[in-house]
N, C-alpha and C positions, 0 to 999 in steps of 0.2 A: 605329677602329670606325665603323660606319655603321648606319642603320636597316635592318631586314629588307627585302630586295628583294622586290617583288611578282612572284614567279615563277609564281603562279597565273595572272596575266594572260598571261604567255608561253605557258603550257600551253593556255589557251583559244584563243590565236591559232593554235596548232598543231592545234586540233581535239580536244584532250584535256580535255574538259569533265568536271567532277565529280571530278577527281583531287585527293585530299587533299594539303595542303602541310604538311609537318613540318619545322620548323627545330630541329635537335637540338643545334646548337652555334652560339650567337650571344652577343656580349657587347661590352663597351666596348673591350676590347683582347685580342688572342689570345696575348699574351706575358707571361711573368713579368718582374719587375724593371722595371716601368713605374709612375711616380708616379701616373698616373691611376687605377690599380687600387685604391689606398688612399684616394683623395681623395673629397670630397663630390660632385665633378663626375659620378661614375658613377651617382648616384641618379637625377637627372632624365634622364640618358641612357637608363636602363632604362625609365623611364616613357614617354618619347617613343617608344621602340621597341615597347613593349607596346601602346600606344595605336594605333600605325600598323598593327599586325597584327590588331587586334580586328575581327571580322566578315569577315576575309579568309583567315587561316591557321588551320589546325586546332590546331597545337601550336607553341609557341615556348619552347624550353628554354635557360636561361642557361648559358654556358660560363665558369666551371665552379663547382662547389659550394665546394670547399675549397682553401686554399693548400697543403695536404698532398698533394703531387703526386709519386707514386712515380718517375715517369720522370726527374724532375729532381733527385731526392735531397732531403735535408733542407735547408731554407732557412737562410741565415746569421743571420737575426734575425727577430723577430716581425713587424715591418712592413718588408717588402722590395719592395713593389710586386707582390705575388702576385695572380694573376688570380681568386682565389676570392671567393665571397660571404662566406666565413668565414676567419678566420685559422687557423693551426695552433693547436689548442686550442679552436677553435669560438667565438671572439669574433666578434660580428656587425658587419660593415662597413656603411657607409651604403647600399650597393646592396642588401644584405639587407633593410634597413628599408624601402626603396622597394617591394620586392615584398610586404613585410608590409602596407604601406599599401593596396596593391591588394587584398590578401586581405580586408581589413577592409570593403571596399565591399559594399553590399547587392546583391541579385539583380536589381533593377529599375533599369535605366539611365534617367536623366532627361535631357530636353533642356536644353541650356545655350547661352548666347551669350557669345562672347568679343569684346571691343572694345578698341581702343587699340593703341598701338605694340607689336608683337611678339605680339599675341593670336592664338593658333592656330598659332604656330610656336615662338618663343622661350618664350612662356608658354602653358601649356595646362592643362586641367582635366577631371575626370570627376565627375559627380554621380549618386548612386544613392539608392534608397529600400529599406528592408527591410520585412518583413511586418508590423511593428508601427507603421509610419508614421515610423520614424526616418530621418533624412536624413544622408548623408555626402557631403562635397565634398572632393575631393583636388585641390589646386592646386600646380603646380610651375613653376619657372623655370630653364631651362638651355639652353645652346648645345651644338651638336655640334662646335664648333671646339675641339679639344683644346689649342690654344695658349693658351686661356683657362682652363686647369685650375685656376689659383689664383684665379679670379674676375676681374671687371672692373667698375668702377663704371658703365660705359656699359650694362651688362646689368641694372642694378638697376631694379626696377619697383615702383610703388605700386599695390596691388590693392584694389579695392572689390568686396565680394561682396554681391549682392542676391538674396534668395530671394522668389519670388512664389507665390501661390496656396497658402499654408500653411493647413492646417486649424486651427481654433481649439483651442489646447492650450497647456499649459505645457511649454516645451522646456528640457531640460538641454543644456549645450554643453560639448564637450571639444575640445581642440586638441592634436594629436600633430604633432611637428615634427622635421624632419631638416635640419640645416644645420651651419655651421661650429661653432656653440656647443651644439648639441643632437644626441644620438644619434650622435656621431662619435667612435668609440673611438680612432682614431689621435691625436686631440687630447689625450685623456687620457694616452696613452702619451708624447706629447711633453711634457706637463705634469710628468711624473715623471722627466724627463731623458732620454727615448728610450733606455733600456737595451736591449741586444740581446734579453735575455729577462728581463722583470720578476721581482723576487723577491716574497715573500709580502706585504711591505709595499706594493709596487707594485700587486699585484692588489687590495688593499683599496680602491683608488680607482677600481675599475671603474665606469663610468657607470651601471650597473644599480643601484648603491647610492646614487646621488645622490638627494636628496629632490626631489619634484616641485615645480616652480615654479607657483604658482597665482595667478590674477588674474581679473578680470572685465571684460568689455566688453559693450556693447549688442549685440543680435543683428545690427544692421547693421555688418558688419565692414570695417575698412580696415587694411591692414598692408603694410609695405614688405618686399619680398623681393629678395635678391641672386640670383645665378645658381644657386640651389639650391632643392630641393623643400620646399614647405610644405603642410600641410593646415589649413584655416581653423578657428578657434573660440575658446572661452573658458577652459577650465581647462587652462592650458598646462603641458606636461610633456615631458621626453624619454622615449623608450621605456625600459622597465625590464625587464631580462631576468629579474628575480626574481619577476615577477608575471605572471599569465595575462592575455592580451588577448582580450577578447570583442568581438564586433561590438556597438557601442553606438549609442544615439541621438546622433548628432553632426552638427554643422552646419559 
C-alpha cells in the first residue's frame, strides 16, 4: 500500500485545471490473505492516507468494505487476511474504527502544531471543533513500512497534548482508543483459541460486550503510543458496537 498519489498536480501540469479527482479503490493492501489486513497497522495507514488527500481530492473510497468477496468464494476462516473493513458477518476491524474516528470529528478544523521526532510523518493529528464548542483531537502513530506490521519499539512515542485559547467552561473528557488492546477484534478471536469459525460461546466474548475502562487524568494529557492510532482524553474505553456513537465534546 501507499498514500494516494497527487494526480491532481499532474492534471494541472497538463493544463487540465478544475478536474475533480476521485479515488474509488485505495487501501492498505489490494490482496486477500495478507496479515496486514487484519492487523492494527492498517488503522493509522488509513488515517495517513485520508489526511494526505484532504483539501486535494474530491473523493477517496477505501477498497474494500467486506471480506465477503464473491469473486474469491467463501474464505477458509473468520480471520484470513481479508482486505475488507469488515469480516464475514460484519465484525469491525481496526481500519473500520479509524474511519469511525474521522467521522466523529467536528466540522471546523483547527490549527495545530506537531513537534518532536516523527511529528508530521510517523505521528500525526487532526483537531476540530463542533457547533457547541466541543473539541476533538485525533492523534495517531504509524509507519508505512509494512515490514513493521507487528510493531517496533523504535516507533514508540511519548505524546504531550496542549490545548490553547479554550473558553472558560467545564469540560467533560472522553478517550476513544484503537490499539493492540482496544477495539481490536482479531485479538479477541485469538484469545478464544483462533477457531476457524467461533461458536456461540466464542461470540459472547465479542469486544462490544467488554465493559468500558474508566479513569481520570488532568486536562493536560501525556500518553505513550506505539505504532498505532490513539485519540487523546480521559474516560477511556474501547469502541462498543452495542451502543450508538454520537459526536461528543471530547479533548
